[in-house]
PALOTOR-409148 format. One record per residue: residue in three letters; x, y, z of N, C-alpha, C in turn. Coordinates in pm, whole numbers, padded with zeros to 5 digits, always signed. Layout:
<recs>
ALAXYZXYZXYZ...
</recs>
This chain:
<recs>
UNK+15428+18689+10440+15537+18775+10513+15613+18852+10378UNK+15710+18928+10341+15768+18990+10235+15862+19074+10265UNK+15966+19087+10207+16089+19173+10251+16108+19238+10120UNK+16147+19365+10161+16170+19468+10034+16328+19446+10079UNK+16400+19447+09956+16547+19476+09933+16563+19563+09801UNK+16645+19663+09880+16725+19794+09790+16809+19734+09759UNK+16841+19774+09645+16974+19761+09592+17037+19931+09523UNK+17144+19939+09643+17182+20124+09568+17262+20127+09544UNK+17319+20006+09416+17455+19975+09294+17399+20078+09180UNK+17457+20142+09147+17418+20199+09009+17425+20092+08879UNK+17461+19987+08936+17463+19872+08865+17387+19777+08875UNK+17235+19782+08801+17160+19705+08789+17164+19553+08828UNK+17259+19495+08769+17259+19342+08758+17421+19334+08800UNK+17500+19382+08884+17603+19379+08944+17616+19305+09071UNK+17741+19317+09127+17791+19196+09228+17661+19245+09364UNK+17622+19362+09398+17525+19404+09504+17406+19289+09459UNK+17366+19311+09353+17227+19264+09285+17258+19103+09310UNK+17370+19055+09260+17392+18931+09296+17354+18860+09435UNK+17422+18940+09525+17429+18905+09659+17290+18906+09705UNK+17195+19017+09692+17074+19011+09705+16950+18906+09670UNK+16973+18856+09560+16947+18730+09463+16957+18635+09544UNK+17071+18599+09605+17118+18495+09722+16996+18470+09786UNK+17001+18614+09892+16925+18623+10001+16760+18601+09939UNK+16727+18676+09848+16584+18650+09774+16535+18436+09767UNK+16619+18376+09703+16627+18298+09640+16599+18204+09791UNK+16684+18251+09903+16674+18134+10006+16563+18206+10101UNK+16493+18321+10109+16359+18348+10163+16254+18270+10080UNK+16271+18271+09950+16146+18201+09861+16119+18065+09909UNK+16242+17981+09961+16231+17860+09987+16205+17846+10107UNK+16170+17970+10189+16114+17951+10329+16013+17987+10300UNK+15903+18039+10159+15760+18102+10177+15771+18229+10245UNK+15889+18345+10215+15876+18439+10240+15905+18526+10089UNK+15818+18639+10076+15799+18672+09938+15904+18812+09945UNK+15948+18830+09857+16087+18942+09825+16061+19025+09718UNK+16111+19139+09708+16096+19191+09604+16212+19358+09598UNK+16309+19361+09473+16400+19383+09492+16382+19504+09430UNK+16446+19662+09502+16389+19752+09484+16558+19836+09419UNK+16577+19863+09280+16691+19947+09190+16686+20077+09252UNK+16732+20131+09300+16750+20309+09290+16778+20380+09135UNK+16826+20273+09075+16818+20373+08943+17017+20418+08958UNK+17082+20496+08825+17145+20564+08798+17145+20740+08830UNK+16998+20780+08816+16974+20906+08840+17049+20988+08965UNK+17039+21106+08947+17122+21178+09096+17006+21141+09185UNK+17047+21153+09318+16957+21176+09431+16923+21229+09487UNK+16827+21323+09527+16840+21410+09622+16867+21413+09748UNK+16960+21496+09850+16976+21480+09954+16906+21529+10040UNK+16893+21505+10215+16803+21577+10298+16858+21745+10303UNK+16769+21795+10323+16821+21955+10312+16813+22001+10485UNK+16744+21922+10527+16718+21969+10683+16635+22068+10681UNK+16559+22060+10613+16398+22154+10622+16258+22170+10718UNK+16295+22020+10762+16216+21975+10867+16096+21997+10768UNK+16041+22058+10684+15914+22013+10622+15820+21824+10634UNK+15930+21752+10626+15871+21622+10640+15774+21596+10811UNK+15857+21666+10876+15775+21656+11005+15647+21749+11046UNK+15645+21831+10952+15511+21918+10917+15406+21820+10840UNK+15460+21803+10743+15351+21726+10611+15392+21612+10603UNK+15422+21475+10720+15464+21324+10710+15460+21312+10595UNK+15574+21376+10496+15613+21319+10382+15721+21390+10364UNK+15828+21361+10263+15944+21461+10210+15921+21540+10108UNK+15950+21670+10118+15890+21803+09991+15944+21742+09863UNK+16003+21637+09841+16077+21632+09700+15996+21512+09688UNK+15922+21498+09630+15814+21387+09588+15879+21276+09490UNK+15941+21205+09509+15999+21092+09439+16024+20962+09466UNK+16117+20850+09483+16147+20727+09497+16135+20736+09660UNK+16174+20819+09702+16167+20819+09863+15995+20795+09890UNK+15919+20905+09851+15791+20913+09880+15724+20754+09856UNK+15740+20728+09773+15695+20612+09686+15707+20499+09799UNK+15868+20501+09824+15890+20389+09888+15785+20369+10031UNK+15820+20517+10097+15751+20534+10187+15622+20480+10205UNK+15525+20522+10115+15403+20500+10071+15418+20327+10104UNK+15483+20231+10043+15434+20143+10065+15525+20023+10177UNK+15568+20092+10246+15621+20034+10376+15533+19925+10497UNK+15421+20012+10464+15306+19860+10524+15288+19746+10468UNK+15339+19703+10351+15381+19612+10263+15463+19484+10319UNK+15571+19541+10329+15670+19464+10398+15689+19434+10570UNK+15748+19320+10577+15768+19290+10754+15900+19378+10752UNK+16004+19373+10649+16152+19402+10686+16168+19450+10571UNK+16372+19508+10563+16388+19571+10462+16583+19517+10451UNK+16648+19492+10369+16727+19479+10343+16829+19552+10243UNK+16909+19644+10314+16973+19744+10201+17111+19666+10162UNK+17126+19691+10031+17254+19677+09949+17344+19744+09933UNK+17489+19752+09935+17566+19899+09858+17745+19868+09814UNK+17740+19921+09753+17873+19903+09639+17971+19979+09804UNK+18119+19969+09842+18174+20008+09877+18265+20100+09805UNK+18216+20237+09857+18308+20352+09789+18406+20430+09892UNK+18536+20452+09878+18600+20498+09999+18595+20426+10118UNK+18559+20317+10129+18521+20256+10292+18380+20294+10333UNK+18291+20348+10264+18175+20373+10275+18041+20306+10224UNK+17956+20341+10241+17811+20328+10113+17835+20449+10024UNK+17756+20434+09868+17790+20497+09809+17655+20596+09856UNK+17666+20783+09793+17593+20873+09808+17426+20829+09774UNK+17439+20812+09643+17295+20784+09621+17203+20667+09759UNK+17228+20599+09758+17168+20476+09870+17154+20602+10021UNK+17256+20664+10055+17269+20699+10176+17189+20832+10119UNK+17173+20893+10045+17081+21021+10012+16910+20986+10072UNK+16924+20856+09971+16809+20815+09975+16757+20774+10091UNK+16821+20718+10209+16818+20653+10326+16747+20788+10421UNK+16883+20868+10443+16841+20960+10516+16711+21011+10506UNK+16695+21069+10381+16496+21109+10360+16435+20983+10380UNK+16431+20868+10378+16320+20767+10365+16288+20763+10512UNK+16391+20758+10624+16411+20721+10747+16375+20837+10863UNK+16435+20917+10782+16386+21115+10868+16226+21116+10882UNK+16192+21089+10736+16045+21159+10708+15958+21018+10736UNK+15969+20916+10726+15884+20837+10723+15836+20789+10901UNK+15666+20771+10850+15634+20733+10993+15694+20651+11090UNK+15701+20652+11167+15813+20534+11252+15763+20416+11271UNK+15614+20427+11296+15542+20315+11331+15488+20248+11175UNK+15570+20270+11082+15561+20160+10961+15703+20101+10950UNK+15790+20136+11043+15940+20048+11032+15954+19981+11155UNK+15886+20046+11249+15988+20019+11401+15891+19868+11456UNK+16028+19815+11508+16012+19657+11509+16014+19525+11406UNK+16033+19615+11299+16051+19511+11168+16215+19456+11183UNK+16239+19381+11068+16379+19314+11073+16418+19379+10969UNK+16556+19409+10982+16623+19489+10910+16757+19410+10903UNK+16861+19423+10771+16994+19411+10714+17085+19470+10644UNK+17189+19481+10633+17237+19561+10543+17354+19459+10464UNK+17375+19487+10335+17463+19404+10257+17561+19465+10215UNK+17661+19447+10200+17801+19564+10122+17880+19485+10037UNK+17928+19548+09893+17985+19492+09858+18120+19577+09821UNK+18234+19460+09776+18374+19543+09760+18469+19476+09692UNK+18584+19489+09646+18685+19468+09549+18752+19408+09664UNK+18789+19474+09797+18920+19412+09884+18892+19451+10022UNK+18864+19581+10041+18865+19619+10167+18762+19766+10200UNK+18744+19775+10313+18644+19852+10342+18495+19834+10356UNK+18447+19671+10320+18347+19649+10393+18281+19679+10550UNK+18356+19621+10648+18295+19623+10751+18279+19766+10775UNK+18343+19893+10746+18317+20038+10786+18149+20099+10719UNK+18181+20044+10562+18056+20056+10492+17911+19987+10570UNK+17934+19842+10630+17829+19768+10691+17781+19840+10810UNK+17926+19866+10856+17839+19954+11020+17770+20083+11017UNK+17808+20145+10910+17720+20269+10865+17582+20239+10843UNK+17560+20185+10738+17465+20126+10683+17372+20063+10822UNK+17421+19991+10926+17346+19953+11003+17279+20039+11134UNK+17282+20188+11114+17296+20301+11169+17155+20350+11172UNK+17108+20327+11035+16990+20345+11022+16880+20287+11063UNK+16903+20122+11084+16792+20049+11161+16831+20088+11335UNK+16967+20079+11371+16987+20137+11525+16882+20248+11578UNK+16873+20315+11501+16813+20474+11541+16700+20456+11520UNK+16616+20375+11454+16476+20343+11455+16408+20235+11483UNK+16444+20181+11590+16395+20080+11622+16363+19979+11550UNK+16421+19926+11439+16429+19776+11365+16548+19739+11461UNK+16490+19574+11402+16593+19479+11507+16687+19456+11326UNK+16803+19419+11365+16927+19381+11298+16928+19220+11335UNK+16918+19175+11198+16935+19031+11148+17076+18967+11140UNK+17131+18930+11232+17288+18829+11200+17272+18737+11092UNK+17421+18740+11054+17430+18643+10966+17604+18558+11048UNK+17664+18475+10989+17780+18370+11009+17899+18505+11033UNK+17858+18574+10919+18005+18702+10946+17965+18792+10889UNK+18005+18899+10856+17985+19051+10827+17884+19032+10680UNK+17806+19112+10674+17732+19034+10545+17811+19139+10412UNK+17875+19045+10348+17990+19131+10280+18003+19037+10184UNK+18008+19089+10061+18036+18998+09918+18172+19072+09846UNK+18273+18953+09768+18407+19035+09711+18390+19013+09540UNK+18424+19098+09497+18467+19063+09341+18421+19206+09266UNK+18493+19190+09111+18458+19282+09062+18340+19300+08973UNK+18311+19190+08919+18188+19130+08872+18096+19037+08913UNK+17941+18984+08882+17893+18923+08950+17965+18760+08925UNK+18043+18757+08780+18054+18654+08788+18219+18614+08891UNK+18280+18689+08955+18371+18724+09035+18303+18637+09205UNK+18165+18751+09199+18097+18698+09317+18071+18509+09338UNK+18074+18484+09145+18023+18325+09198+18130+18244+09292UNK+18270+18327+09252+18364+18240+09331+18389+18232+09482UNK+18315+18354+09522+18327+18380+09679+18229+18313+09729UNK+18247+18146+09769+18212+18073+09795+18131+18121+09987UNK+18230+18187+10044+18162+18212+10180+18121+18326+10162UNK+18087+18460+10067+18059+18538+10083+17871+18512+10007UNK+17874+18386+09992+17708+18382+09907+17674+18267+10052UNK+17744+18241+10100+17682+18159+10224+17645+18236+10319UNK+17716+18339+10371+17676+18433+10457+17539+18503+10387UNK+17533+18511+10274+17390+18566+10228+17255+18437+10227UNK+17295+18340+10227+17232+18212+10273+17154+18230+10398UNK+17240+18208+10466+17245+18236+10609+17168+18326+10670UNK+17191+18479+10644+17116+18570+10648+16923+18557+10606UNK+16965+18504+10470+16797+18462+10438+16729+18366+10504UNK+16850+18290+10579+16728+18185+10679+16720+18225+10790UNK+16829+18303+10825+16820+18395+10973+16671+18472+10943UNK+16664+18542+10840+16556+18666+10826+16412+18595+10826UNK+16418+18471+10736+16280+18373+10718+16224+18341+10907UNK+16321+18250+10958+16316+18247+11094+16273+18310+11209UNK+16308+18435+11168+16249+18571+11309+16128+18647+11230UNK+16106+18604+11114+16001+18668+11087+15904+18548+11128UNK+15895+18448+11102+15826+18304+11139+15775+18371+11306UNK+15934+18373+11390+15918+18376+11551+15822+18524+11527UNK+15818+18578+11498+15754+18725+11497+15582+18676+11494UNK+15577+18657+11376+15431+18582+11345+15375+18487+11485UNK+15467+18375+11474+15365+18282+11609+15397+18373+11740UNK+15477+18500+11784+15465+18558+11880+15319+18633+11894UNK+15278+18667+11781+15189+18773+11739+15053+18706+11800UNK+15063+18561+11719+14935+18486+11707+14904+18427+11886UNK+15045+18442+11951+15030+18409+12122+15006+18482+12188UNK+14968+18634+12107+14929+18748+12194+15027+18846+12265UNK+15186+18752+12231+15295+18849+12276+15258+19007+12193UNK+15283+19087+12277+15291+19248+12223+15419+19319+12212UNK+15433+19355+12097+15524+19440+12085+15580+19513+12187UNK+15661+19552+12202+15683+19698+12307+15605+19837+12314UNK+15572+19910+12398+15559+20024+12399+15634+20092+12411UNK+15690+20191+12348+15784+20296+12380+15773+20441+12438UNK+15845+20453+12521+15831+20641+12546+15815+20725+12426UNK+15777+20800+12450+15794+20908+12382+15925+20961+12385UNK+15978+21007+12245+16150+21038+12253+16170+21188+12309UNK+16256+21162+12363+16326+21322+12437+16461+21376+12394UNK+16419+21432+12286+16596+21494+12228+16642+21582+12303UNK+16745+21554+12344+16880+21664+12416+17001+21675+12342UNK+17082+21728+12431+17200+21792+12341+17305+21784+12470UNK+17447+21822+12475+17515+21822+12583+17539+21916+12625UNK+17415+22031+12604+17436+22151+12679+17299+22189+12772UNK+17196+22123+12730+17085+22086+12786+17048+21965+12810
</recs>
């Protein structure tokens, strides 16, 4: 069992990373492997709605998005972390996720576990948290809960150390993630099959 954690902050060793590390430590204590992917500081191409990924099976911009999509079979779940910018997640991460989640083969992620984590100084965390969860709610992934919204507070990683409830929330998330991963594995071993979904029918409010 292995989880991919995505650090969308421009600061590799910042508050978001500190929150993700708390989750990683908990996962490892439960015999779950974990890998943190940092998106870096460079600009991230956003989705241009060219629909070429539908034709080609991958995004036309051959960067970290395609590299990550190619590896998704390795992972049993995903946790994404973002700082809060004006009450929402940051642009680099949303550009990455817009392209990843739209272009990826749905069979690589549907039925897998997912969660989001946000970091803020004071406010806007719940809005950013809900925005990130939409990626999972629209792709047949299963969102893992914790004891509170998955948010951490502070300007620096040193500040985060003082957010004892926030760090506990991260540990609880890790515990719940590990438990549900094991439950999925046990269900598979018992022959309980994943649901088969109907072909998606796209409509709008005119027809």
